[in-house]
C-alpha positions as CSV (number, residue, x, y, z in Angstrom):
1,M,7.7,-19.0,-34.4
2,P,6.1,-16.4,-32.1
3,V,2.6,-16.8,-30.6
4,E,0.2,-13.9,-30.1
5,V,-1.3,-13.5,-26.7
6,L,-3.8,-11.1,-25.2
7,L,-2.5,-9.8,-21.8
8,K,-5.0,-9.8,-18.9
9,T,-2.6,-8.1,-16.5
10,K,0.2,-5.6,-16.7
11,I,3.6,-7.3,-17.0
12,D,6.8,-5.2,-16.8
13,K,8.8,-5.0,-20.0
14,L,6.1,-6.8,-21.9
15,G,2.9,-4.7,-21.9
16,A,-0.3,-3.8,-20.0
17,E,-3.7,-5.4,-20.0
18,A,-5.5,-5.4,-23.4
19,D,-2.2,-5.5,-25.3
20,V,-1.8,-8.1,-27.9
21,V,1.9,-9.1,-27.9
22,S,4.0,-11.7,-29.6
23,V,6.0,-14.0,-27.3
24,R,7.8,-17.3,-27.6
25,P,5.5,-20.4,-27.5
26,G,7.2,-21.8,-24.4
27,Y,6.8,-18.5,-22.4
28,A,3.1,-18.4,-23.3
29,R,2.4,-22.1,-22.7
30,N,4.5,-22.5,-19.5
31,F,4.0,-19.1,-17.7
32,L,1.6,-16.6,-19.1
33,V,-1.4,-18.8,-19.8
34,P,-1.2,-21.1,-16.7
35,Q,-0.7,-18.1,-14.3
36,G,-3.7,-16.3,-15.8
37,H,-1.7,-13.4,-17.1
38,A,-2.7,-13.9,-20.7
39,V,-4.9,-15.9,-23.1
40,L,-4.1,-17.0,-26.7
41,A,-5.2,-14.3,-29.1
42,T,-8.1,-15.7,-31.1
43,S,-11.0,-14.0,-32.8
44,A,-13.2,-14.6,-29.7
45,T,-10.6,-13.2,-27.3
46,K,-10.0,-10.2,-29.5
47,R,-13.6,-9.1,-28.8
48,Q,-12.7,-8.8,-25.1
49,I,-10.1,-6.2,-25.9
50,E,-12.4,-3.3,-25.6
51,Q,-13.6,-4.3,-22.1
52,L,-10.0,-4.8,-21.0
53,R,-9.0,-1.4,-22.4
54,Q,-11.7,0.4,-20.4
55,K,-10.5,-1.4,-17.3
56,R,-6.9,-0.3,-18.1
57,A,-7.9,3.3,-18.8
58,Q,-9.7,3.5,-15.5
59,R,-6.8,2.0,-13.5
60,E,-4.3,4.3,-15.2
61,A,-6.5,7.3,-14.4
62,E,-6.7,6.3,-10.7
63,E,-3.0,5.8,-10.5
64,L,-2.3,9.2,-12.1
65,N,-4.8,11.0,-9.7
66,A,-3.2,9.3,-6.7
67,A,0.3,10.2,-7.8
68,Q,-0.7,13.9,-8.3
69,E,-2.3,14.0,-4.9
70,V,0.8,12.5,-3.2
71,A,3.1,14.9,-5.3
72,G,1.2,17.9,-4.0
73,K,1.7,16.8,-0.4
74,I,5.4,16.0,-0.9
75,N,6.1,19.3,-2.6
76,K,4.9,21.0,0.7
77,L,7.1,18.8,2.9
78,K,10.5,19.7,4.2
79,L,12.6,17.1,5.9
80,S,15.5,18.0,8.3
81,F,18.5,15.9,9.1
82,T,21.2,16.5,11.7
83,L,24.7,15.3,11.1
84,T,27.8,15.6,13.3
85,A,30.8,17.6,12.2
86,G,34.4,18.0,13.2
87,Q,35.9,20.8,15.2
88,G,36.2,23.1,12.3
89,Q,32.5,22.5,11.4
90,D,33.6,22.0,7.7
91,K,34.1,18.2,7.8
92,V,30.8,16.4,8.1
93,F,30.7,12.8,9.5
94,G,28.3,10.6,7.7
95,S,25.8,11.4,5.0
96,V,22.1,11.4,4.2
97,T,21.2,8.4,2.0
98,A,18.1,7.4,0.1
99,H,17.4,4.9,2.9
100,D,17.4,7.8,5.5
101,I,15.0,9.8,3.4
102,L,12.7,6.9,2.9
103,E,12.6,6.3,6.6
104,K,11.6,9.9,7.3
105,L,9.0,9.8,4.5
106,K,7.6,6.6,6.0
107,A,7.4,8.3,9.4
108,E,5.5,11.2,7.7
109,G,3.0,8.7,6.2
110,F,4.3,8.3,2.6
111,E,5.0,4.9,1.1
112,V,7.5,5.7,-1.7
113,D,9.5,3.2,-3.7
114,R,13.3,3.4,-3.3
115,K,13.8,3.6,-7.0
116,A,11.5,6.7,-7.2
117,L,14.0,8.8,-5.3
118,K,16.4,10.4,-7.9
119,L,19.4,10.7,-5.5
120,E,22.6,10.2,-7.5
121,K,24.9,10.1,-4.4
122,P,24.4,10.6,-0.7
123,I,24.2,14.1,0.6
124,K,27.3,15.1,2.5
125,D,26.9,18.9,2.5
126,T,25.0,21.1,5.0
127,G,22.2,23.3,3.8
128,D,19.1,23.0,1.7
129,H,18.8,20.3,-1.0
130,E,16.1,19.5,-3.5
131,I,15.4,15.8,-4.5
132,V,13.2,14.7,-7.3
133,V,10.7,11.9,-6.5
134,A,9.3,10.2,-9.6
135,L,5.9,9.0,-8.5
136,H,4.5,8.2,-11.9
137,S,5.8,8.3,-15.5
138,E,4.0,11.7,-15.8
139,V,4.2,13.0,-12.2
140,S,7.2,13.9,-10.2
141,A,7.5,15.8,-6.9
142,R,10.3,18.0,-5.5
143,L,11.2,17.1,-1.9
144,K,13.1,19.7,0.2
145,V,15.8,18.3,2.5
146,N,17.7,20.4,5.0
147,V,20.9,19.1,6.5
148,V,22.2,20.9,9.6
149,V,25.1,20.5,12.0
150,P,24.3,21.1,15.7
151,A,26.1,24.0,17.4
152,P,29.1,22.8,19.3
153,E,28.4,22.5,23.0
154,V,30.8,24.5,25.2
155,S,31.1,23.7,28.9
156,E,31.3,26.5,31.5
157,E,35.0,25.8,32.2
158,E,36.0,26.1,28.5
159,E,33.9,29.2,28.2
160,G,35.8,31.0,31.0
161,K,39.3,29.7,30.2
162,G,39.2,29.2,26.5
163,K,40.2,25.9,24.9
164,K,43.9,26.2,25.6
165,G,43.4,26.8,29.3
166,A,41.0,23.9,29.9
167,A,41.5,21.9,33.0
168,R,43.7,18.9,32.6
169,K,44.6,16.0,34.8
170,P,48.0,16.3,36.5
171,R,50.6,13.8,35.5
172,K,51.9,11.1,37.9
173,A,55.2,13.0,38.4
174,E,53.3,16.1,39.5
175,K,51.1,14.1,41.9
176,A,54.2,12.8,43.8
177,E,55.4,16.3,44.7
């Protein structure tokens, strides 16, 4: 038989503060009440609901404002990554992962949860990409990521002779002559 409890704090997949929820008696008795996350819902505790709802509304408004502020800054941000490529410049070695993006964001001063990045698979293509960052249930930002390949370095010898005429080491048989 379920027991009704009044939540004092937000608990994932159960509810937020000031919610009256039905839970199993053992969960309420062994976890929620002793940890201070909830109290049994009685007529006296139901009077506290209004005070807790005001606290909840204030917290949610602060979280929303903070998320909107961070979203505005992330929308203006453009991250650049350099990957190495093969000789034909069409085969890219490595990729840009969510971890790489989070490290760059951290270096820029943004603390973003890994689950907030909506990156389905690592970026393996060069060029500009746009990634959605879900900062709040109502706020998301669009992060611009540019992946580039450095220009191949050409030495002075290769420049003058071309790739086929590049200097090579003589073989042992040629040394003996």
